[in-house]
N, CA, C, O and the ligand as a Tripos MOL2 file, in Angstrom:
@<TRIPOS>MOLECULE
protein
  293   291    74     0     0
PROTEIN
NO_CHARGES

@<TRIPOS>ATOM
      1 N          46.6540   87.5480   95.3180 N.3       1 MET1
      2 CA         48.0980   87.4110   95.0480 C.3       1 MET1
      3 C          48.8550   88.4710   95.8010 C.2       1 MET1
      4 O          49.1930   89.5270   95.2670 O.2       1 MET1
      5 N          49.0990   88.1830   96.9850 N.am      2 ASP2
      6 CA         49.8460   89.1370   97.7990 C.3       2 ASP2
      7 C          51.3410   88.7830   97.7910 C.2       2 ASP2
      8 O          51.7410   87.6200   97.7440 O.2       2 ASP2
      9 N          52.1310   89.8450   97.8400 N.am      3 PRO3
     10 CA         53.5900   89.5980   97.8610 C.3       3 PRO3
     11 C          53.9980   88.8430   99.1130 C.2       3 PRO3
     12 O          53.9590   89.3760  100.2220 O.2       3 PRO3
     13 N          54.3680   87.6590   98.9240 N.am      4 HIS4
     14 CA         54.7270   86.8150  100.0670 C.3       4 HIS4
     15 C          56.2370   86.7910  100.2310 C.2       4 HIS4
     16 O          56.9190   85.8220   99.8960 O.2       4 HIS4
     17 N          56.7220   87.8930  100.7570 N.am      5 THR5
     18 CA         58.1760   87.9800  100.9520 C.3       5 THR5
     19 C          58.5530   87.3610  102.2890 C.2       5 THR5
     20 O          58.1710   87.8280  103.3630 O.2       5 THR5
     21 N          59.2720   86.3550  102.1730 N.am      6 LYS6
     22 CA         59.6920   85.6670  103.3920 C.3       6 LYS6
     23 C          61.1280   86.0710  103.7200 C.2       6 LYS6
     24 O          62.0750   85.7970  102.9830 O.2       6 LYS6
     25 N          61.2270   86.7050  104.8160 N.am      7 ALA7
     26 CA         62.5640   87.1580  105.2070 C.3       7 ALA7
     27 C          63.4180   85.9690  105.6300 C.2       7 ALA7
     28 O          63.0310   85.1300  106.4430 O.2       7 ALA7
     29 N          64.5820   85.9530  105.0370 N.am      8 THR8
     30 CA         65.4910   84.8700  105.4160 C.3       8 THR8
     31 C          66.0110   85.1020  106.8210 C.2       8 THR8
     32 O          66.4590   86.1860  107.1950 O.2       8 THR8
     33 N          65.9250   84.0560  107.5500 N.am      9 GLN9
     34 CA         66.3420   84.2000  108.9400 C.3       9 GLN9
     35 C          67.8650   84.1620  109.0410 C.2       9 GLN9
     36 O          68.5320   83.2550  108.5420 O.2       9 GLN9
     37 N          68.3740   85.1810  109.7040 N.am     10 ILE10
     38 CA         69.8180   85.2710  109.9020 C.3      10 ILE10
     39 C          70.1280   84.9900  111.3660 C.2      10 ILE10
     40 O          69.5290   85.5630  112.2770 O.2      10 ILE10
     41 N          71.0360   84.1340  111.5490 N.am     11 ALA11
     42 CA         71.4230   83.8060  112.9190 C.3      11 ALA11
     43 C          72.0330   85.0370  113.5790 C.2      11 ALA11
     44 O          72.9470   85.6580  113.0380 O.2      11 ALA11
     45 N          71.5270   85.3690  114.7230 N.am     12 PRO12
     46 CA         72.0580   86.5690  115.4020 C.3      12 PRO12
     47 C          73.5060   86.3710  115.8190 C.2      12 PRO12
     48 O          73.9180   85.3210  116.3120 O.2      12 PRO12
     49 N          74.2440   87.4380  115.5930 N.am     13 PHE13
     50 CA         75.6480   87.3660  115.9730 C.3      13 PHE13
     51 C          75.7830   87.3380  117.4880 C.2      13 PHE13
     52 O          75.2750   88.2100  118.1930 O.2      13 PHE13
     53 N          76.4530   86.3520  117.9500 N.am     14 THR14
     54 CA         76.6720   86.2740  119.3850 C.3      14 THR14
     55 C          77.9360   87.0360  119.7310 C.2      14 THR14
     56 O          79.0330   86.7050  119.2810 O.2      14 THR14
     57 N          77.7570   88.0450  120.5250 N.am     15 ALA15
     58 CA         78.9090   88.8600  120.9050 C.3      15 ALA15
     59 C          79.7690   88.0820  121.8820 C.2      15 ALA15
     60 O          79.4410   87.9430  123.0600 O.2      15 ALA15
     61 N          80.8400   87.5960  121.3790 N.am     16 VAL16
     62 CA         81.7320   86.8100  122.2180 C.3      16 VAL16
     63 C          82.8710   87.6990  122.7190 C.2      16 VAL16
     64 O          83.7310   88.1130  121.9420 O.2      16 VAL16
     65 N          82.8710   87.9790  123.9790 N.am     17 PRO17
     66 CA         83.9750   88.7860  124.5070 C.3      17 PRO17
     67 C          85.2480   87.9630  124.5730 C.2      17 PRO17
     68 O          85.3430   86.9880  125.3170 O.2      17 PRO17
     69 N          86.1850   88.3620  123.8090 N.am     18 GLY18
     70 CA         87.4460   87.6100  123.7960 C.3      18 GLY18
     71 C          88.5970   88.4990  123.3980 C.2      18 GLY18
     72 O          88.4090   89.6870  123.1340 O.2      18 GLY18
     73 N          89.7500   87.9510  123.3550 N.am     19 PRO19
     74 CA         90.9320   88.7410  122.9570 C.3      19 PRO19
     75 C          90.8800   89.0970  121.4840 C.2      19 PRO19
     76 O          90.7920   88.2330  120.6130 O.2      19 PRO19
     77 N          90.9370   90.3650  121.2390 N.am     20 ARG20
     78 CA         90.9130   90.8200  119.8460 C.3      20 ARG20
     79 C          92.3260   90.8720  119.2980 C.2      20 ARG20
     80 O          93.2940   91.1330  120.0130 O.2      20 ARG20
     81 N          92.4060   90.6170  118.0220 N.am     21 HIS21
     82 CA         93.7200   90.6690  117.4070 C.3      21 HIS21
     83 C          94.1440   92.1260  117.2670 C.2      21 HIS21
     84 O          93.4870   92.8960  116.5670 O.2      21 HIS21
     85 N          95.2050   92.5000  117.9060 N.am     22 PRO22
     86 CA         95.6670   93.8900  117.8030 C.3      22 PRO22
     87 C          96.1520   94.2040  116.3930 C.2      22 PRO22
     88 O          96.9340   93.4640  115.7950 O.2      22 PRO22
     89 N          95.6650   95.3110  115.8950 N.am     23 ALA23
     90 CA         96.0510   95.6910  114.5280 C.3      23 ALA23
     91 C          97.4160   96.3670  114.5560 C.2      23 ALA23
     92 O          97.5190   97.5940  114.5610 O.2      23 ALA23
     93 N          98.4320   95.5660  114.5740 N.am     24 VAL24
     94 CA         99.7860   96.1050  114.5880 C.3      24 VAL24
     95 C         100.3600   96.0070  113.1820 C.2      24 VAL24
     96 O         100.4280   94.9190  112.6110 O.2      24 VAL24
     97 N         100.7640   97.1190  112.6340 N.am     25 PRO25
     98 CA        101.3420   97.0690  111.2910 C.3      25 PRO25
     99 C         102.6390   96.2920  111.2890 C.2      25 PRO25
    100 O         103.4750   96.4150  112.1840 O.2      25 PRO25
    101 N         102.7740   95.5020  110.2680 N.am     26 ALA26
    102 CA        103.9780   94.6810  110.1580 C.3      26 ALA26
    103 C         105.1860   95.5630  109.8900 C.2      26 ALA26
    104 O         105.2260   96.3210  108.9210 O.2      26 ALA26
    105 N         106.1440   95.4480  110.7510 N.am     27 GLN27
    106 CA        107.3480   96.2510  110.5740 C.3      27 GLN27
    107 C         108.5560   95.3390  110.4470 C.2      27 GLN27
    108 O         108.6020   94.2320  110.9820 O.2      27 GLN27
    109 N         109.5050   95.8440  109.7330 N.am     28 ALA28
    110 CA        110.7280   95.0630  109.5720 C.3      28 ALA28
    111 C         111.4510   95.0230  110.9080 C.2      28 ALA28
    112 O         111.7300   96.0670  111.4980 O.2      28 ALA28
    113 N         111.7520   93.8400  111.3800 N.am     29 PRO29
    114 CA        112.3920   93.7280  112.6920 C.3      29 PRO29
    115 C         113.8060   94.2710  112.7100 C.2      29 PRO29
    116 O         114.2900   94.7210  113.7480 O.2      29 PRO29
    117 N         114.4600   94.2300  111.5810 N.am     30 THR30
    118 CA        115.8440   94.6650  111.5430 C.3      30 THR30
    119 C         115.9930   96.1030  111.0650 C.2      30 THR30
    120 O         117.1090   96.5890  110.8830 O.2      30 THR30
    121 N         114.8730   96.7820  110.8640 N.am     31 GLY31
    122 CA        114.9760   98.1800  110.4740 C.3      31 GLY31
    123 C         115.1480   98.3540  108.9890 C.2      31 GLY31
    124 O         114.1940   98.2340  108.2210 O.2      31 GLY31
    125 N         116.3560   98.6360  108.5910 N.am     32 HIS32
    126 CA        116.6140   98.9630  107.1930 C.3      32 HIS32
    127 C         117.0640   97.7310  106.4130 C.2      32 HIS32
    128 O         118.1060   97.1340  106.6820 O.2      32 HIS32
    129 N         116.2510   97.3880  105.4590 N.am     33 ILE33
    130 CA        116.6300   96.2810  104.5780 C.3      33 ILE33
    131 C         116.9250   96.8800  103.2120 C.2      33 ILE33
    132 O         116.0180   97.2870  102.4850 O.2      33 ILE33
    133 N         118.1770   96.9250  102.8870 N.am     34 THR34
    134 CA        118.5920   97.5970  101.6550 C.3      34 THR34
    135 C         118.7960   96.5940  100.5320 C.2      34 THR34
    136 O         119.1380   95.4290  100.7360 O.2      34 THR34
    137 N         118.5670   97.1120   99.3460 N.am     35 SER35
    138 CA        118.8340   96.3210   98.1450 C.3      35 SER35
    139 C         119.0870   97.3070   97.0070 C.2      35 SER35
    140 O         118.9640   98.5200   97.1750 O.2      35 SER35
    141 N         119.4300   96.7760   95.8860 N.am     36 THR36
    142 CA        119.7040   97.6410   94.7450 C.3      36 THR36
    143 C         118.6550   97.4230   93.6690 C.2      36 THR36
    144 O         118.1600   96.3130   93.4690 O.2      36 THR36
    145 N         118.3320   98.4990   92.9890 N.am     37 ALA37
    146 CA        117.3560   98.4070   91.9100 C.3      37 ALA37
    147 C         117.9550   99.0550   90.6740 C.2      37 ALA37
    148 O         118.6500  100.0680   90.7510 O.2      37 ALA37
    149 N         117.6710   98.4560   89.5590 N.am     38 GLU38
    150 CA        118.1960   98.9930   88.3080 C.3      38 GLU38
    151 C         117.1310   99.8330   87.6270 C.2      38 GLU38
    152 O         115.9700   99.4410   87.5170 O.2      38 GLU38
    153 N         117.5580  100.9840   87.1800 N.am     39 ARG39
    154 CA        116.6490  101.8800   86.4650 C.3      39 ARG39
    155 C         117.3210  102.2920   85.1660 C.2      39 ARG39
    156 O         118.1410  103.2080   85.1250 O.2      39 ARG39
    157 N         116.9540  101.5990   84.1290 N.am     40 GLY40
    158 CA        117.6040  101.8650   82.8530 C.3      40 GLY40
    159 C         119.0460  101.4030   82.9050 C.2      40 GLY40
    160 O         119.3310  100.2510   83.2310 O.2      40 GLY40
    161 N         119.9470  102.3050   82.5840 N.am     41 SER41
    162 CA        121.3590  101.9630   82.6450 C.3      41 SER41
    163 C         121.9550  102.3470   83.9950 C.2      41 SER41
    164 O         123.1500  102.1770   84.2340 O.2      41 SER41
    165 N         121.0950  102.8710   84.8730 N.am     42 PHE42
    166 CA        121.5670  103.2790   86.1790 C.3      42 PHE42
    167 C         121.1840  102.2460   87.2260 C.2      42 PHE42
    168 O         120.3220  101.3950   87.0070 O.2      42 PHE42
    169 N         121.8410  102.3440   88.3530 N.am     43 CYS43
    170 CA        121.5540  101.4660   89.4590 C.3      43 CYS43
    171 C         121.5080  102.3210   90.7190 C.2      43 CYS43
    172 O         122.3660  103.1750   90.9450 O.2      43 CYS43
    173 N         120.5020  102.0740   91.5210 N.am     44 LEU44
    174 CA        120.3990  102.8610   92.7420 C.3      44 LEU44
    175 C         120.0170  101.9820   93.9110 C.2      44 LEU44
    176 O         119.4220  100.9160   93.7550 O.2      44 LEU44
    177 N         120.3750  102.4600   95.0830 N.am     45 ALA45
    178 CA        120.0970  101.7030   96.2810 C.3      45 ALA45
    179 C         118.7100  102.0460   96.7970 C.2      45 ALA45
    180 O         118.3100  103.2100   96.8160 O.2      45 ALA45
    181 N         117.9860  101.0230   97.2140 N.am     46 VAL46
    182 CA        116.6690  101.2310   97.7860 C.3      46 VAL46
    183 C         116.6300  100.5790   99.1630 C.2      46 VAL46
    184 O         117.3520   99.6230   99.4430 O.2      46 VAL46
    185 N         115.7650  101.1250  100.0110 N.am     47 CYS47
    186 CA        115.6510  100.5980  101.3640 C.3      47 CYS47
    187 C         114.1880  100.3280  101.6770 C.2      47 CYS47
    188 O         113.2890  100.8900  101.0520 O.2      47 CYS47
    189 N         113.9660   99.4640  102.6480 N.am     48 SER48
    190 CA        112.6000   99.1130  103.0320 C.3      48 SER48
    191 C         111.9060  100.2800  103.7200 C.2      48 SER48
    192 O         110.6800  100.2820  103.8340 O.2      48 SER48
    193 N         112.6660  101.2770  104.1830 N.am     49 CYS49
    194 CA        112.0720  102.4200  104.8540 C.3      49 CYS49
    195 C         111.5970  103.4670  103.8590 C.2      49 CYS49
    196 O         110.9620  104.4530  104.2340 O.2      49 CYS49
    197 N         111.9120  103.2430  102.5810 N.am     50 GLY50
    198 CA        111.4780  104.1830  101.5660 C.3      50 GLY50
    199 C         112.5990  105.0270  101.0190 C.2      50 GLY50
    200 O         112.4150  105.7910  100.0720 O.2      50 GLY50
    201 N         113.7390  104.8870  101.6080 N.am     51 TRP51
    202 CA        114.8890  105.6760  101.1680 C.3      51 TRP51
    203 C         115.4440  105.1180   99.8670 C.2      51 TRP51
    204 O         115.5080  103.9050   99.6690 O.2      51 TRP51
    205 N         115.8340  106.0040   99.0060 N.am     52 THR52
    206 CA        116.4980  105.5860   97.7810 C.3      52 THR52
    207 C         117.7690  106.4030   97.6230 C.2      52 THR52
    208 O         117.7890  107.6050   97.8870 O.2      52 THR52
    209 N         118.7860  105.7590   97.2040 N.am     53 GLY53
    210 CA        120.0570  106.4370   97.0040 C.3      53 GLY53
    211 C         120.1070  107.0820   95.6450 C.2      53 GLY53
    212 O         119.1970  106.9260   94.8310 O.2      53 GLY53
    213 N         121.1770  107.8080   95.4070 N.am     54 PRO54
    214 CA        121.3470  108.4510   94.0960 C.3      54 PRO54
    215 C         121.6140  107.4060   93.0200 C.2      54 PRO54
    216 O         122.1610  106.3340   93.2820 O.2      54 PRO54
    217 N         121.2130  107.7510   91.8120 N.am     55 ALA55
    218 CA        121.4270  106.8440   90.6830 C.3      55 ALA55
    219 C         122.9180  106.7640   90.3690 C.2      55 ALA55
    220 O         123.5930  107.7760   90.1780 O.2      55 ALA55
    221 N         123.3940  105.5550   90.3230 N.am     56 ARG56
    222 CA        124.8110  105.3390   90.0470 C.3      56 ARG56
    223 C         124.9700  104.6290   88.7130 C.2      56 ARG56
    224 O         124.0880  103.9260   88.2200 O.2      56 ARG56
    225 N         126.1370  104.8590   88.1710 N.am     57 ARG57
    226 CA        126.4180  104.1780   86.9080 C.3      57 ARG57
    227 C         126.8260  102.7330   87.1420 C.2      57 ARG57
    228 O         126.6790  101.8830   86.2640 O.2      57 ARG57
    229 N         127.3330  102.4690   88.3170 N.am     58 SER58
    230 CA        127.7800  101.1130   88.6010 C.3      58 SER58
    231 C         126.9910  100.5610   89.7810 C.2      58 SER58
    232 O         126.6030  101.2850   90.6980 O.2      58 SER58
    233 N         126.7730   99.2730   89.7230 N.am     59 ARG59
    234 CA        126.0150   98.6280   90.7920 C.3      59 ARG59
    235 C         126.8150   98.5820   92.0790 C.2      59 ARG59
    236 O         126.2510   98.5510   93.1720 O.2      59 ARG59
    237 N         128.1080   98.5780   91.9460 N.am     60 ASP60
    238 CA        128.9540   98.5170   93.1240 C.3      60 ASP60
    239 C         128.8090   99.7750   93.9660 C.2      60 ASP60
    240 O         128.7810   99.7160   95.1960 O.2      60 ASP60
    241 N         128.7160  100.9190   93.2850 N.am     61 LEU61
    242 CA        128.5470  102.1770   94.0150 C.3      61 LEU61
    243 C         127.1860  102.2190   94.6950 C.2      61 LEU61
    244 O         127.0660  102.6720   95.8330 O.2      61 LEU61
    245 N         126.1630  101.7450   93.9920 N.am     62 ALA62
    246 CA        124.8290  101.7370   94.5810 C.3      62 ALA62
    247 C         124.7770  100.8260   95.7960 C.2      62 ALA62
    248 O         124.1070  101.1110   96.7890 O.2      62 ALA62
    249 N         125.4970   99.7330   95.6890 N.am     63 ARG63
    250 CA        125.5160   98.8040   96.8190 C.3      63 ARG63
    251 C         126.2300   99.4190   98.0090 C.2      63 ARG63
    252 O         125.8660   99.1760   99.1600 O.2      63 ARG63
    253 N         127.2510  100.2200   97.7200 N.am     64 LYS64
    254 CA        127.9550  100.8990   98.8080 C.3      64 LYS64
    255 C         127.0410  101.9330   99.4600 C.2      64 LYS64
    256 O         127.0620  102.1200  100.6770 O.2      64 LYS64
    257 N         126.2470  102.5940   98.6410 N.am     65 ASP65
    258 CA        125.2800  103.5480   99.1970 C.3      65 ASP65
    259 C         124.2970  102.8360  100.1130 C.2      65 ASP65
    260 O         123.9620  103.3300  101.1900 O.2      65 ASP65
    261 N         123.8420  101.6780   99.6740 N.am     66 ALA66
    262 CA        122.8830  100.9190  100.4770 C.3      66 ALA66
    263 C         123.5000  100.4650  101.7790 C.2      66 ALA66
    264 O         122.8600  100.5120  102.8300 O.2      66 ALA66
    265 N         124.7390  100.0260  101.7100 N.am     67 THR67
    266 CA        125.4210   99.5450  102.9110 C.3      67 THR67
    267 C         125.6370  100.6990  103.8860 C.2      67 THR67
    268 O         125.4700  100.5540  105.0970 O.2      67 THR67
    269 N         126.0110  101.8440  103.3280 N.am     68 ARG68
    270 CA        126.2650  103.0020  104.1800 C.3      68 ARG68
    271 C         124.9730  103.4620  104.8400 C.2      68 ARG68
    272 O         124.9780  103.8530  106.0080 O.2      68 ARG68
    273 N         123.8800  103.4190  104.1120 N.am     69 HIS69
    274 CA        122.6040  103.8300  104.6930 C.3      69 HIS69
    275 C         122.1710  102.8480  105.7750 C.2      69 HIS69
    276 O         121.6390  103.2470  106.8110 O.2      69 HIS69
    277 N         122.4010  101.5740  105.5300 N.am     70 GLY70
    278 CA        121.9860  100.5740  106.5020 C.3      70 GLY70
    279 C         122.7770  100.6560  107.7960 C.2      70 GLY70
    280 O         122.2560  100.3610  108.8720 O.2      70 GLY70
    281 N         124.0210  101.0540  107.6880 N.am     71 THR71
    282 CA        124.8680  101.1060  108.8900 C.3      71 THR71
    283 C         124.6920  102.4320  109.6210 C.2      71 THR71
    284 O         124.7260  102.4860  110.8500 O.2      71 THR71
    285 N         124.5040  103.5010  108.8470 N.am     72 GLU72
    286 CA        124.3760  104.8040  109.4880 C.3      72 GLU72
    287 C         122.9440  105.0520  109.9630 C.2      72 GLU72
    288 O         122.7040  105.8750  110.8470 O.2      72 GLU72
    289 N         122.0360  104.3560  109.3860 N.am     73 GLY73
    290 CA        120.6400  104.5120  109.8060 C.3      73 GLY73
    291 C         119.9430  105.4400  108.8930 C.2      73 GLY73
    292 O         118.7550  105.7060  109.0730 O.2      73 GLY73
    293 ZN        116.3750  102.7370  105.4130 Zn       74 ZN74
@<TRIPOS>BOND
     1     1     2 1
     2     2     3 1
     3     3     4 2
     4     3     5 am
     5     5     6 1
     6     6     7 1
     7     7     8 2
     8     7     9 am
     9     9    10 1
    10    10    11 1
    11    11    12 2
    12    11    13 am
    13    13    14 1
    14    14    15 1
    15    15    16 2
    16    15    17 am
    17    17    18 1
    18    18    19 1
    19    19    20 2
    20    19    21 am
    21    21    22 1
    22    22    23 1
    23    23    24 2
    24    23    25 am
    25    25    26 1
    26    26    27 1
    27    27    28 2
    28    27    29 am
    29    29    30 1
    30    30    31 1
    31    31    32 2
    32    31    33 am
    33    33    34 1
    34    34    35 1
    35    35    36 2
    36    35    37 am
    37    37    38 1
    38    38    39 1
    39    39    40 2
    40    39    41 am
    41    41    42 1
    42    42    43 1
    43    43    44 2
    44    43    45 am
    45    45    46 1
    46    46    47 1
    47    47    48 2
    48    47    49 am
    49    49    50 1
    50    50    51 1
    51    51    52 2
    52    51    53 am
    53    53    54 1
    54    54    55 1
    55    55    56 2
    56    55    57 am
    57    57    58 1
    58    58    59 1
    59    59    60 2
    60    59    61 am
    61    61    62 1
    62    62    63 1
    63    63    64 2
    64    63    65 am
    65    65    66 1
    66    66    67 1
    67    67    68 2
    68    67    69 am
    69    69    70 1
    70    70    71 1
    71    71    72 2
    72    71    73 am
    73    73    74 1
    74    74    75 1
    75    75    76 2
    76    75    77 am
    77    77    78 1
    78    78    79 1
    79    79    80 2
    80    79    81 am
    81    81    82 1
    82    82    83 1
    83    83    84 2
    84    83    85 am
    85    85    86 1
    86    86    87 1
    87    87    88 2
    88    87    89 am
    89    89    90 1
    90    90    91 1
    91    91    92 2
    92    91    93 am
    93    93    94 1
    94    94    95 1
    95    95    96 2
    96    95    97 am
    97    97    98 1
    98    98    99 1
    99    99   100 2
   100    99   101 am
   101   101   102 1
   102   102   103 1
   103   103   104 2
   104   103   105 am
   105   105   106 1
   106   106   107 1
   107   107   108 2
   108   107   109 am
   109   109   110 1
   110   110   111 1
   111   111   112 2
   112   111   113 am
   113   113   114 1
   114   114   115 1
   115   115   116 2
   116   115   117 am
   117   117   118 1
   118   118   119 1
   119   119   120 2
   120   119   121 am
   121   121   122 1
   122   122   123 1
   123   123   124 2
   124   123   125 am
   125   125   126 1
   126   126   127 1
   127   127   128 2
   128   127   129 am
   129   129   130 1
   130   130   131 1
   131   131   132 2
   132   131   133 am
   133   133   134 1
   134   134   135 1
   135   135   136 2
   136   135   137 am
   137   137   138 1
   138   138   139 1
   139   139   140 2
   140   139   141 am
   141   141   142 1
   142   142   143 1
   143   143   144 2
   144   143   145 am
   145   145   146 1
   146   146   147 1
   147   147   148 2
   148   147   149 am
   149   149   150 1
   150   150   151 1
   151   151   152 2
   152   151   153 am
   153   153   154 1
   154   154   155 1
   155   155   156 2
   156   155   157 am
   157   157   158 1
   158   158   159 1
   159   159   160 2
   160   159   161 am
   161   161   162 1
   162   162   163 1
   163   163   164 2
   164   163   165 am
   165   165   166 1
   166   166   167 1
   167   167   168 2
   168   167   169 am
   169   169   170 1
   170   170   171 1
   171   171   172 2
   172   171   173 am
   173   173   174 1
   174   174   175 1
   175   175   176 2
   176   175   177 am
   177   177   178 1
   178   178   179 1
   179   179   180 2
   180   179   181 am
   181   181   182 1
   182   182   183 1
   183   183   184 2
   184   183   185 am
   185   185   186 1
   186   186   187 1
   187   187   188 2
   188   187   189 am
   189   189   190 1
   190   190   191 1
   191   191   192 2
   192   191   193 am
   193   193   194 1
   194   194   195 1
   195   195   196 2
   196   195   197 am
   197   197   198 1
   198   198   199 1
   199   199   200 2
   200   199   201 am
   201   201   202 1
   202   202   203 1
   203   203   204 2
   204   203   205 am
   205   205   206 1
   206   206   207 1
   207   207   208 2
   208   207   209 am
   209   209   210 1
   210   210   211 1
   211   211   212 2
   212   211   213 am
   213   213   214 1
   214   214   215 1
   215   215   216 2
   216   215   217 am
   217   217   218 1
   218   218   219 1
   219   219   220 2
   220   219   221 am
   221   221   222 1
   222   222   223 1
   223   223   224 2
   224   223   225 am
   225   225   226 1
   226   226   227 1
   227   227   228 2
   228   227   229 am
   229   229   230 1
   230   230   231 1
   231   231   232 2
   232   231   233 am
   233   233   234 1
   234   234   235 1
   235   235   236 2
   236   235   237 am
   237   237   238 1
   238   238   239 1
   239   239   240 2
   240   239   241 am
   241   241   242 1
   242   242   243 1
   243   243   244 2
   244   243   245 am
   245   245   246 1
   246   246   247 1
   247   247   248 2
   248   247   249 am
   249   249   250 1
   250   250   251 1
   251   251   252 2
   252   251   253 am
   253   253   254 1
   254   254   255 1
   255   255   256 2
   256   255   257 am
   257   257   258 1
   258   258   259 1
   259   259   260 2
   260   259   261 am
   261   261   262 1
   262   262   263 1
   263   263   264 2
   264   263   265 am
   265   265   266 1
   266   266   267 1
   267   267   268 2
   268   267   269 am
   269   269   270 1
   270   270   271 1
   271   271   272 2
   272   271   273 am
   273   273   274 1
   274   274   275 1
   275   275   276 2
   276   275   277 am
   277   277   278 1
   278   278   279 1
   279   279   280 2
   280   279   281 am
   281   281   282 1
   282   282   283 1
   283   283   284 2
   284   283   285 am
   285   285   286 1
   286   286   287 1
   287   287   288 2
   288   287   289 am
   289   289   290 1
   290   290   291 1
   291   291   292 2
@<TRIPOS>SUBSTRUCTURE
     1 MET1         2 RESIDUE 1 A MET
     2 ASP2         6 RESIDUE 1 A ASP
     3 PRO3        10 RESIDUE 1 A PRO
     4 HIS4        14 RESIDUE 1 A HIS
     5 THR5        18 RESIDUE 1 A THR
     6 LYS6        22 RESIDUE 1 A LYS
     7 ALA7        26 RESIDUE 1 A ALA
     8 THR8        30 RESIDUE 1 A THR
     9 GLN9        34 RESIDUE 1 A GLN
    10 ILE10       38 RESIDUE 1 A ILE
    11 ALA11       42 RESIDUE 1 A ALA
    12 PRO12       46 RESIDUE 1 A PRO
    13 PHE13       50 RESIDUE 1 A PHE
    14 THR14       54 RESIDUE 1 A THR
    15 ALA15       58 RESIDUE 1 A ALA
    16 VAL16       62 RESIDUE 1 A VAL
    17 PRO17       66 RESIDUE 1 A PRO
    18 GLY18       70 RESIDUE 1 A GLY
    19 PRO19       74 RESIDUE 1 A PRO
    20 ARG20       78 RESIDUE 1 A ARG
    21 HIS21       82 RESIDUE 1 A HIS
    22 PRO22       86 RESIDUE 1 A PRO
    23 ALA23       90 RESIDUE 1 A ALA
    24 VAL24       94 RESIDUE 1 A VAL
    25 PRO25       98 RESIDUE 1 A PRO
    26 ALA26      102 RESIDUE 1 A ALA
    27 GLN27      106 RESIDUE 1 A GLN
    28 ALA28      110 RESIDUE 1 A ALA
    29 PRO29      114 RESIDUE 1 A PRO
    30 THR30      118 RESIDUE 1 A THR
    31 GLY31      122 RESIDUE 1 A GLY
    32 HIS32      126 RESIDUE 1 A HIS
    33 ILE33      130 RESIDUE 1 A ILE
    34 THR34      134 RESIDUE 1 A THR
    35 SER35      138 RESIDUE 1 A SER
    36 THR36      142 RESIDUE 1 A THR
    37 ALA37      146 RESIDUE 1 A ALA
    38 GLU38      150 RESIDUE 1 A GLU
    39 ARG39      154 RESIDUE 1 A ARG
    40 GLY40      158 RESIDUE 1 A GLY
    41 SER41      162 RESIDUE 1 A SER
    42 PHE42      166 RESIDUE 1 A PHE
    43 CYS43      170 RESIDUE 1 A CYS
    44 LEU44      174 RESIDUE 1 A LEU
    45 ALA45      178 RESIDUE 1 A ALA
    46 VAL46      182 RESIDUE 1 A VAL
    47 CYS47      186 RESIDUE 1 A CYS
    48 SER48      190 RESIDUE 1 A SER
    49 CYS49      194 RESIDUE 1 A CYS
    50 GLY50      198 RESIDUE 1 A GLY
    51 TRP51      202 RESIDUE 1 A TRP
    52 THR52      206 RESIDUE 1 A THR
    53 GLY53      210 RESIDUE 1 A GLY
    54 PRO54      214 RESIDUE 1 A PRO
    55 ALA55      218 RESIDUE 1 A ALA
    56 ARG56      222 RESIDUE 1 A ARG
    57 ARG57      226 RESIDUE 1 A ARG
    58 SER58      230 RESIDUE 1 A SER
    59 ARG59      234 RESIDUE 1 A ARG
    60 ASP60      238 RESIDUE 1 A ASP
    61 LEU61      242 RESIDUE 1 A LEU
    62 ALA62      246 RESIDUE 1 A ALA
    63 ARG63      250 RESIDUE 1 A ARG
    64 LYS64      254 RESIDUE 1 A LYS
    65 ASP65      258 RESIDUE 1 A ASP
    66 ALA66      262 RESIDUE 1 A ALA
    67 THR67      266 RESIDUE 1 A THR
    68 ARG68      270 RESIDUE 1 A ARG
    69 HIS69      274 RESIDUE 1 A HIS
    70 GLY70      278 RESIDUE 1 A GLY
    71 THR71      282 RESIDUE 1 A THR
    72 GLU72      286 RESIDUE 1 A GLU
    73 GLY73      290 RESIDUE 1 A GLY
    74 ZN74       293 GROUP 0 **** ****
C-alpha cells in the first residue's frame, strides 16, 4: 500500500507577449467634484479631492463653499 499521489496536471502558462493593461488610477476628469454632506444638524461641503469645507448651519452656505472651492481650485 504505497501512497499513490497522482499529481494533477496543470496546463503550462503560455507567455503571450501582448499589450498589457496599464494600471492607471481612475481620476476624475473634471478635477473637483463638489457636493454637500450633512453631519448632524450641520452641513458641510465635500470634494472628490478630499477637501471638506467648514461645518455650516445652513446648506446654502455649505453649497457656496463647495462652489467656491470648485472654481478656485
Ligand atoms: Zn477639490
